[in-house]
N, C-alpha and C positions, 0 to 999 in steps of 0.2 A: 310457365308462371309469367305473367307480364309486369316488366318494369323492375328494377332494383329495389331490394329491401334494404335501405340504408341504415335503420336504426340496428344497434348491436348491443343495447343493455335495458334492460327494465328493473333493474336493481332498486328497491324502494325500501323505506323504513316504516316499521310498523311499531312503534313505540321506542324500544331501543333494540330491536331485532333487525337484521337485515336478511331478506328473502330475495332469491332469484326465481324466475319464470323460465321454463323449458316447455318446448313445444315437441311432442312426440307424433311421427307419422308412421301408423302402424301400432296398433292396440292389443296384439295377440299376446302369446306367452312372454316374450322378451320384451316387449314395449309396453306391456301391460305390468311387468314386474319393474322394470325402469320407474314406470308412473308411481306405483305404490311405495317404492322405495325411497323415491325423492321426495314425495309428499311426506313420507314418515321422519325425512331428514330436515324438511322444513321449506324446501321448493314448492313454487306454485308452479302447477302442472296443467298443461293444455293437450289435447291428445285429439287426433284425427285417424280414421280407418275408413278405407273406400266400402267395406261391407257394412251394410246398416245392422245386420246381427250382431257383429261383434262390438259395434259402437253401443249398442243396446246393453249386452253383457259389460261392457268396459264401464258404463254410466251406473249398473247396477252395483258393480263391484268397487265404484268408487276409485278407479285407477286414474283419475284425472280430476282437478276441479272443474274443468269445462270440457266437453267432448263437442267438437263440431264436427260439420258436413263436408267440408272440402278443404284442401290445402291452402286455398287462398284465405277462408275464414281462420285456419290455424294461425297464420302469419299475418293477420290483420292486427294482432296487438303485437306490442314490443315484448321480445324474447331474449333471453340472455344466451341460450343454448337451442339449438334444433338437432334432434335425434332422427334419423332415418333407421325405422325398425321394420325393415320391409324385406321380403324375399331377394336373392342376389339380382336376378333380372330388373325387377322393379326399383331395387336399391339404384342400381346403375343407370336406368332411366330418370330418376327422381333428382339423382347429384350431377348429371349431365345437363339439365335444364334448370337447376337453380340458380337465380340471380340475386344475392343477397350477399350482405357483409355480417350476417349474423353465424358465429362460430358455429360449426356443423361438425357432427360426427353420424357415422353408421355403425350398425352390429353386424354385418353380414359376415358369412362364413368364409368368404373368399374376399381377397385383397386386391390383387393387381390388376384386375379389370375394373374394380370400381374405383382405384386410385388413378388409374388411366382417363377414366371419364369425367373426372374433376374439371372443370372449366378454368382457365387461369383467373387470379383474383380469387377464388371462393376461399374462405376461410376455413378448410376442410381438413379435419383429423379422422384417418380411416382406423376403425378399433374392431375388436371382436371379443366379448365375453365368452372364456372358455366354460359356459354354466347353460344348463339346459333341462328338460326333460322329455320323456318320452311321448306326453300327451301336449296337446296344443289348445291355444286360444286364451282370451283372458279369464276364464273361467279356473284356468290352472295357474293363474299368476301369483307371484307371492313376493313380498318384499324383502325376504331374506335369499331368493333364489341365488344373488351373487355373493354372498357372505363367504369371505374367504377365497374365493375363486379367483384364478388368474384372469386379467383381463388385457388383452393384446392392444397395444398402442403402437400404430407403425410409423416410422419415419416419413414426414412430409414436409411440404414448404408453408406448413401454417405458422403464423406469427405466435410470439410466445403468450400472448394475452389468451388467443383462442385456444391453445395447448393447456393453458392453466384452468380454463373453465371446464374443459373435457376432463382434465385430471381430478379436479374438484368433484365433478359428478360421480366420477368412478369411485373415488375414494368415499364420498358419502354414502354410495350403494355398499361398501363393506368390501370392495374387490381390491387386490393387488395387482398393480400395472407392471407388465412385462413389455419392453420395448424390443421391436425387430423390425426387419425390412419387411416389403409385401411379398417378395418371393421367399425368404424364410418361414414367414407365417403359411403361406399356402403349401409348402413342402411339408411342414410340421403336422399342419392340421389333416393333411393327406395321410399322413402315417399315424396319427393317433386318435383321429374322429372318423375320418371319411372311411379308410379301410376297414376298420373295427364295424362300420353300418353294415360294408358290403360283406365281410364275412359273417356277419349274424345272419344277414338274409340267407346267405348260401347255405349255412349249417341247418337253419330253419327249413329251407326248403328241401334240403336233404333228409333230414329227419321226419318231415312231413309225409314222405312216401315210403316211410316204414313206421307203420301205426304202432308197432311194439316198442320201438324207440321212443316217442313221444311219453308212453305209458310211464316207461322206465327213467325219463330224464328228472334230475333231482337239482339241488342247489347249483352246482358249478355249471351246468348247461343253461341254467335260468340266469345266473348272472352274466354268463358271456354272451347271452342273445338279448339281454334287456332291451338294447335299443333296436331290436328288431319290431318291438311295438310301436315305433314312431311313425307319424303320417308319411306315406312313400313319396307322395307328389312334391314337397319340398325337397327332400333329399334328391329324388331325379335330376331337378334343377340344379341343386348345389354340386353334384357330383360331375354333371355336365359341363358347368361353368368352369369348375377346378380339374377341367379334363387331364391336361398333362401331368400335373403333380400326381393324380389320383391314378393314372396309369402307370408312372414311374413305380408307385408304392405296390400297384399288384404284381409289377414286374419282380420287383424285390421279393415280395412274398413267394411268388411263384418259384423264384430260384431256391430259397428257402425249404419249401416243400419238396423241391426235387432233390435236393441234399439230405433230408431227412428219410425220403423214401429210398434213396441209394443206401444210406446207413442202415435201413431195417432189412434190405435184401441182403447186404453183404455181413450184417451184424458186428461192424467193427464199432469203435469208441466214439465215433462223430456224434452219434445221438446223444449219448450220456454229456458228451462236452456241450451240445447246443442246449440241452435240458438245464443242465447245471448252470450256464450262463444266464440262460432265460430267470431260472431261478434268483439268481443274484441281483440281476437289473429289476424283476418285481420287488425285492427285498429292498432293494435301495431308493423306491420310491416312497417308502415310508407309510406307516399305517395312518391312514388319515380318519378313520372310523375304528371302533370295537363293536363287535357284534356278541349280543347276548339274544341266547334263543329260550323260549318260555313254552311250555305244554299247555294248550287250551282245551278243556273239555267241551263236548256239545251240551252245555246247559247256559241258562241265562246268568248273566253278570260277569262273566269271564272277562270280557273285554273292559267292563267298568272298574274292576279289580287292576286291571294293566294301566289305566288312567289313573287311578289312585296313586298307583306306584310310581308313574311318571311325575305326579306332582310333589309326591313324598320325596323322591331322590332328588329332584331339581336337575336331572341330567339333560344335557343337550341332546335331543333326539335329532338325528340327521336322516334317518331313513326306516321304513317300516315295511317288512314283506311278509306275508301270510301264505304258508304252504298248507294245503287243505287235506284233510284225509281223503283216500281215493275214493270211499264210498259214501261220504258224508259223514258229518260229525268230529268237530274239532281239528286239532291241526296244531302245526308248529309256528309260532309268532317270531320272526327275525328282526330285532330292533338294534339300528346302527347309531351310536352314540360316540361323544368326543372321547378319544383315547384318554384314560383315567379316571372316566365315570362309570365304567361298567359295575365296578364291585359294589357301588352306592345302589346302582338299579337292581343287580342281583339280590340285594339284600332287601330292598323294597318289594319286590316280587316275591322273594319268599316270605317275608313279613305279612303281604296280601293272600297268602294261601295257594301261591301257584307254584307249579314245579318248573324249576329252571333246568335245562337239559344239557347245559354244558358250562 
């Protein structure tokens, strides 16, 4: 970009209300969800995406008040905050070439190289929301995507005012802020996000070589490999950008698998101890959702009954998955709700004439 952008605030009053303006670079799943969420919270939103198709969908979905065709056009109006919601390599390039006093944040899944790219004087706060979906693009964007999610804010040299604007945006999106260093973040996401993506890919690749295994796959395999449905190209870039922490995580997993292999061969107590420790760790995470399963018959109106039950129970629906019968006709619908609301949903489903199977 040519020349410094010295404006740092566009806050204006509309009657008795005060609104802020955010510019978003990248109108895909994350950028689009930020736009939808901040608009709902009262922010004015401008957005740019280099892909014309994405811009068109973003306009149709109203992820921003204004969708523009260039980065210069995006920043041609006063902004209170600039959000770079692009893949890691593009984020690094954009951040490295910014010359502005506008408080700036990114949302890339790797932090050390992004932070290192920031030029001196940039009011930059590196961040990463721990939320997403296995589908991409603005068509999948949701204003509730970040509700209750952890949102990492990385230690940086940004001034207090810039950090405050970023924190305000994150809070308005319903997320909770977790502060850590860039190396801590990259090691953590390698263990809990990047490695699971690799493992899901490996499991699916192995199972696809055995057709009968795919036919027998049930809920546990589907849950474990859900992220394998993600678009591969962004993940390849992310894994390569976070190379060293990812390789360390793979090495640690390889070591644990070797211990498990040896325990099975020797038939000692190591396997029981490791699985027991794993169970304790999983239980310590806490139940973030409760699952209600309902059988659906192969007849018209079944999903309509489910919809009425959702409305009648007022349950907070977090996720829905359908397991179809193998040869067509009905199946089992798994509905994830906020813990404590499962009883009301079960009662509403039963009242609607549906069979709750757990």
